[in-house]
Each structure stands twice: as C-alpha cells, then as structure tokens.
Phi, psi and omega in degrees: 000160177265007174078005178284136178283149177258150177291112177209177185307137177073016170259149173265121181250132175247133183210159168256144179217154168229130182251126176235157174271182184293343177272000179085007179280131178285123181262330184195148177202145175268353182298137181086357173221190181298142174296160175278128173242135180214160177272115186286144174087008183241013176070024181277344174234172182306132187306314183295327179286318179301318180297323182289332182274341182309128174083001180260163186234176181306138182100345178292132170222147188197161167257129184235125172257125179253121179283160186307322182298332179258006180244250183259015174089166177286157178286129183251106182298337180289346182274010177255129183206162181253139174240150180297144180303330183297339181287350178253149177304137186299331183270000183277129177277122182250122184239148178300133179098343181283156179263134175233158180249148177218153178277144174215170178302336181268007182111199182281131177248150175256135178236153172252134178283121180265326183201153176229127173230184186296324185276323189202185182235128179269121184247150178239117181273356176295147171299142180306336181261005179299140177078003183250145169288141178251121182252110183255134162258120184236149175221119180278123182265324188201144171228129180220166174290142173286151174282164178301321181294317179299320179294319183291331180269341176080016176203172183288141172251110172294162180300137175076012180266127175220158183266000000 
C-alpha cells in the first residue's frame, strides 16, 4: 500500500467540490475558498455524496450525480401554503424568491416566497434543492484520522474553535 488513508467512518475528509444543477448552472462551489472538511460516516454531508466518497483516498476526483432521495428529498407539494399578510411586518417588502424564516415546533424553518397577493403570502417549505438532481464535481485533497475531540463532538474542529 502507499499508506494513503481511505474515506471511511471516523476519518476527516477534505475536498473541493462544485455543485451544478441539471442545466449546468453552478449552485455552490468551494473553489477559490477553503476546502470543505467533514467527519465521514456521521451524516454531516449529503448522503449520496458521502456514499460516493466512501473508500476513496486523497487524489480521487469524480463526477457524482445525487438523486433527490439521497440529496434534499423529493419535492413535496403539501409543503406549500399561504399565510395571512398580517403575519409579516407591514413595512417589510416581500418579494417572490426571497427566503424568510418562521418558527415551528422543530425550530426555525426557512421558506421560499412563491407568490404575494393582497391577502397573503404563499410560502414553500421545501428545500430550494428539493426534487433536483445534484451534480457534484469532487476532488479529495486529504483524508486523516479524526481527533478524539472531533469524534466526541461528531464534527470537524477548525483550529482555535472551542465550545
């Protein structure tokens, strides 16, 4: 063996990625900034991407398509609903496409505004990427053992980060 570690449970994997939609539009990319580092095997990144990286080592690069079920889920039409305009501050300009936050029993939720009319605002609780294929270009830069602290917390600790 060449001694390179493989991406497996309890390893810290550092990678560069570019995410595009099916139309080829770039939605997100780590290029030009710090690589993404995550603790493998703990569900900290999208399931389909984690599965594709499993067992690979530094230097691995690939194109990975993640279907909605392994990404942000299928689009749920039931998650679209209208709320009365009064629930928003009267002076707030609400525009289609903007993200708004709302409280729920599960914590803070993010909604996308689909429509605004005189009576109310139509909100979509689906993730903006729900129902979409996620196309990743990935390049693994480094794989290392997690520290005991990282394992106990279940995520990466950047330098100088403390709880």
